C-alpha angles and dihedrals in degrees: 000000000000118000124196149146131260120199130195087186089231110186112183125143120248104249089208092065100018083229126147141143131227121268091248090055089048091051090049090051090050092055090049089051091052090049091049091050089052092051094045091056101251114159102221144014120199131195121204127217123232135151102214139113092246096052128068099194105093091122108040096165090059091048093048091048090057090049093049088064090055097043136065113189112006115108116237125214144160115252093216127348105204092228097177089067099049143061110258092218092061094042090055091047093050093051095039089057090046087054091056094044092051093041096242104330102111127112134162133212110204126201145130096267129232095261129058099212093109095061099066092034091061096037098255130139125234090220085073092051094120100036094046093056096041093051098042091048091053091050092047091054094046089053089050092054097051141359101230110069132198106179142132134190146154104266102041139042113268121263112225104186099314115151122239112214156224100035119214130248091242114069105223102026106223114256121180125190112233113211140180119195108308115116093218092062094054091048091048091055091050095048091052093042094233124151113257129230111192119199106217108176103153148005124037108329090209087075086074094061097088089051093051089048086054091055093048092048095047088050092050093048088049091055103253123145118245092243087067094050096076123158129209129180127218105209136175107244150149135183128206131165093269135025090241094052092048094054094043092051095043110036102069096055092041094053091046094050095046093046091052090050090043092060093055092049101039096248124153120256115289109226139192086258089061090049092050092051090053093051091049119102090265095043129098099234115103093208125139144061121328096265095047094047093047090050090049094051091051090049092047089052092053095048094051095044099256134331129217095190142023121186125191121221110205105154093082089079097053092230123190113259097249091054091048093051092046090054091051092052092050092048089052101038102037114008096052099050089048093052093047092048087061091063131228125309108225113230113250132157134217100018 
């Protein structure tokens, strides 16, 4: 199993201290985190995409290209690219260029995103939410398959034999489908034979098992081999030396972020009781000491029929830099060996 970090490059001041850092310093810290993850042996680092004042990740390919020059082995991915809002030609060119710079370490996870800010920003209508993504994913996969494109659609000018360059080192360039909780998205990934990245940020993760089984069943029925039908999980998490330290470090920023988002979306308050339930063995949060978190990852993989990747999302808590770096070190030096000692979980469905 691969283990990595996803960052949304959230940069909001702590109201308790009125402290904050500049966006430039946050970006510098982020690159140090990616370099630390590379040195600690983590497998992958992902950068999200948002178009808001409190996030600094509107250009993930640019950030990842900067990271490529400071790292040697870690894979570099988006988490996710909001494909509906972009031209697939440009998206492919950006990540093919990243693949060349990194000598074959680039990936992308494409999806529709959890916020809708990109749609009005780029002159798009939410009424086209589904058709934009469907059409642009089709074109992106066509570009990945071959450089000379003959294609037409509703949302972009037709391509009549133009070439899309440069071509990446990897053939094919890895493209994952990032999904939330709609059955149609899981089925689409299976039909296309794309690896699946599931965002599980709350509740009981076991509730996603029927959806993942749908993905694997759709993939098999479409003729894809099991080795193509891989599943990863994006989860909120943080590791410290003790369980008490981890919850004390992480809970204030976690609660602040979720209550701010909740006000926008009309959710009820997120309380410490909600956080504690998420940290419990049946909850979705990977927060605790290395032994506890490793055990929870192994259990999560078993519940979901086998996972190929788990990525921690820590930036939601707005942690001080030294705590973020320490957590990355602990994940690489302690959590990963414990997970791998437990052995692989064979992917199965329906049981």
